[in-house]
C-alpha positions in Angstrom: -33.3 61.2 -63.5 -33.7 61.9 -59.9 -31.1 63.8 -58.3 -29.5 63.9 -55.0 -30.3 67.6 -53.5 -27.6 69.8 -52.6 -27.7 70.1 -48.3 -29.2 73.5 -48.1 -26.4 74.4 -45.7 -22.6 74.2 -45.2 -21.1 70.9 -44.6 -19.4 72.4 -41.1 -22.9 74.4 -40.7 -24.4 72.0 -38.1 -20.9 71.1 -35.6 -20.4 69.9 -33.5 -23.2 67.8 -33.2 -23.0 66.7 -36.9 -19.7 67.1 -38.4 -18.5 68.0 -41.8 -16.7 64.7 -42.5 -20.3 63.0 -41.0 -22.3 65.0 -43.6 -19.5 64.1 -46.5 -19.9 60.5 -45.8 -23.6 60.8 -45.3 -24.8 63.0 -47.8 -22.1 62.3 -50.7 -21.7 59.2 -49.8 -24.5 57.3 -48.8 -27.6 59.2 -50.0 -25.8 59.3 -53.4 -25.5 55.7 -53.7 -29.5 55.2 -53.2 -29.9 58.2 -55.9 -27.8 56.3 -58.2 -28.8 52.7 -57.8 -32.6 53.6 -58.1 -31.6 55.4 -61.5 -29.7 52.0 -62.6 -32.8 50.6 -61.6 -35.3 52.8 -63.3 -33.1 52.5 -65.8 -32.8 56.2 -66.5 -37.1 56.3 -67.0 -38.5 58.2 -63.9 -41.7 57.6 -63.5 -42.7 61.3 -62.0 -42.7 62.5 -59.1 -40.8 60.4 -55.7 -43.8 60.0 -54.0 -45.2 58.0 -56.6 -42.9 55.6 -57.2 -42.5 54.6 -53.7 -46.1 54.2 -53.3 -46.4 51.9 -56.4 -43.5 49.7 -55.6 -43.7 47.7 -53.1 -41.3 45.9 -51.1 -38.2 45.2 -52.9 -35.0 47.3 -54.3 -37.1 50.1 -55.9 -39.0 50.8 -52.6 -35.9 50.6 -50.7 -33.4 52.9 -52.5 -36.4 55.6 -53.6 -37.6 56.0 -50.0 -34.2 56.1 -48.7 -33.2 58.7 -51.0 -36.4 60.4 -50.0 -36.1 60.1 -46.0 -32.6 61.2 -46.9 -33.6 64.6 -48.6 -36.6 65.3 -45.8 -33.6 64.6 -43.3 -31.4 67.6 -44.5 -34.5 69.9 -44.2 -35.7 68.7 -41.1 -32.1 70.0 -39.6 -30.9 74.1 -39.2 -27.9 75.7 -37.8 -29.9 78.5 -36.8 -31.6 77.3 -34.1 -35.8 77.8 -34.3 -38.8 77.2 -32.4 -42.5 76.0 -33.6 -45.0 79.2 -34.4 -48.1 79.9 -32.8 -50.0 77.2 -33.8 -48.0 74.3 -33.3 -46.8 74.9 -30.3 -50.3 75.0 -29.2 -50.6 71.7 -30.5 -47.5 70.7 -28.2 -48.8 71.6 -26.1 -52.0 70.1 -26.0 -50.3 66.7 -26.8 -47.2 66.5 -25.0 -47.6 69.0 -22.4 -44.6 71.4 -23.6 -41.5 71.5 -24.9 -40.0 69.1 -23.2 -42.5 66.4 -23.0 -42.2 66.4 -27.0 -38.9 65.9 -26.6 -38.9 63.0 -23.5 -41.1 61.2 -26.3 -38.9 62.0 -29.4 -35.8 60.5 -27.8 -37.6 58.0 -25.8 -38.6 56.3 -29.5 -34.9 56.9 -31.1 -33.2 55.5 -28.3 -36.0 52.4 -28.1 -36.3 51.5 -31.9 -34.3 48.7 -32.3 -31.0 48.7 -35.4 -31.8 51.1 -37.7 -34.6 53.6 -39.0 -36.2 56.8 -38.4 -37.9 58.6 -36.2 -40.6 61.1 -36.6 -43.1 64.1 -35.7 -45.9 63.5 -37.6 -49.7 64.6 -37.3 -52.4 62.3 -38.3 -56.0 63.6 -38.0 -54.2 67.0 -36.5 -53.2 64.8 -33.8 -49.2 65.1 -33.2 -47.7 61.5 -32.8 -44.0 60.3 -32.5 -43.0 57.1 -34.6 -40.6 55.7 -36.0 -40.2 53.3 -38.9 -37.6 50.7 -39.9 -34.8 50.3 -42.6 -36.4 52.1 -45.5 -39.8 52.5 -44.7 -41.5 56.2 -44.8 -44.5 58.4 -43.9 -45.0 58.8 -47.7 -46.8 55.3 -48.0 -49.0 56.3 -44.7 -52.1 57.6 -45.9 -53.0 60.5 -43.7 -50.0 61.0 -42.0 -47.4 64.2 -42.6 -44.1 64.1 -41.2 -43.2 67.3 -39.4 -39.4 66.7 -38.4 -37.6 63.4 -38.8 -34.1 62.4 -37.2 -31.8 59.8 -38.9 -30.9 57.1 -36.5 -29.2 54.6 -38.6 -25.2 54.6 -36.9 -23.7 56.5 -40.4 -25.6 59.3 -39.0 -23.7 59.9 -35.8 -21.5 57.0 -35.2 -18.3 59.1 -36.2 -19.5 62.1 -33.8 -21.3 60.2 -31.0 -19.7 56.9 -31.3 -22.8 54.6 -29.5 -24.3 57.3 -28.0 -27.7 57.8 -29.8 -29.2 59.4 -27.0 -26.4 62.2 -26.3 -27.0 62.4 -30.3 -30.6 62.6 -30.5 -30.8 64.8 -27.2 -28.5 67.4 -28.9 -30.2 67.0 -32.4 -33.9 67.8 -30.4 -32.1 71.2 -28.8 -30.4 73.0 -31.3 -30.6 71.5 -35.3 -34.5 70.8 -35.3 -36.2 72.9 -37.8 -39.4 74.1 -37.0 -39.7 76.6 -39.0 -39.9 73.5 -41.6 -42.1 71.9 -39.0 -44.8 74.9 -39.3 -44.5 74.7 -43.1 -46.2 71.2 -42.5 -48.3 71.3 -39.6 -49.7 74.4 -42.0 -49.9 71.6 -44.9 -51.5 69.0 -43.3 -54.7 71.5 -42.3 -54.6 72.2 -46.2 -53.1 75.2 -46.0 -49.8 75.1 -48.8 -48.2 72.9 -50.2 -46.3 69.9 -48.2 -42.5 69.3 -48.6 -42.0 67.1 -51.9 -38.7 65.6 -53.4 -37.1 67.5 -56.1 -38.7 67.1 -59.5 -36.8 64.3 -61.7 -34.9 65.8 -64.3 
């Protein structure tokens, strides 16, 4: 069975941008519901790593729950209570593509704010080039060949509404400035170049 990964920090660690109240609802209820539903749909028979399940599922309930379980787990790790900064290699790629961190922030926030309804905004690397993309609902980078996610922010309303009401822009700006886990992004950027393993959902137990 697939397990709900524990948060890599305390519930209150991301305050005031993401409150303990939001994390209890978002992780303990929303994320847990996807994992529980997925296990029910698979009738307890896991099919190997979750990435393989997502790629094989096709559109439908299995895909929706598996992809949302994956997206949320990656999202928790894409945040850090400790302010981080990109390493030299990633910083150089950011400068090449976006000019500087301010340019990247503008592109990231603009994509997230402009995304209609529920979904995710991602910083990814494809073919050695950094890109900002967004995906709708449960759609995930797992199904996109040659794309490695570096960071993701959840723009479903339940990710920010208790703390920021309908101010998605304010949430995204604060998230980018204070909580983006550039240590994870560095590791993912290296993995995209064949240096180490990319992030993966915990193996079923």
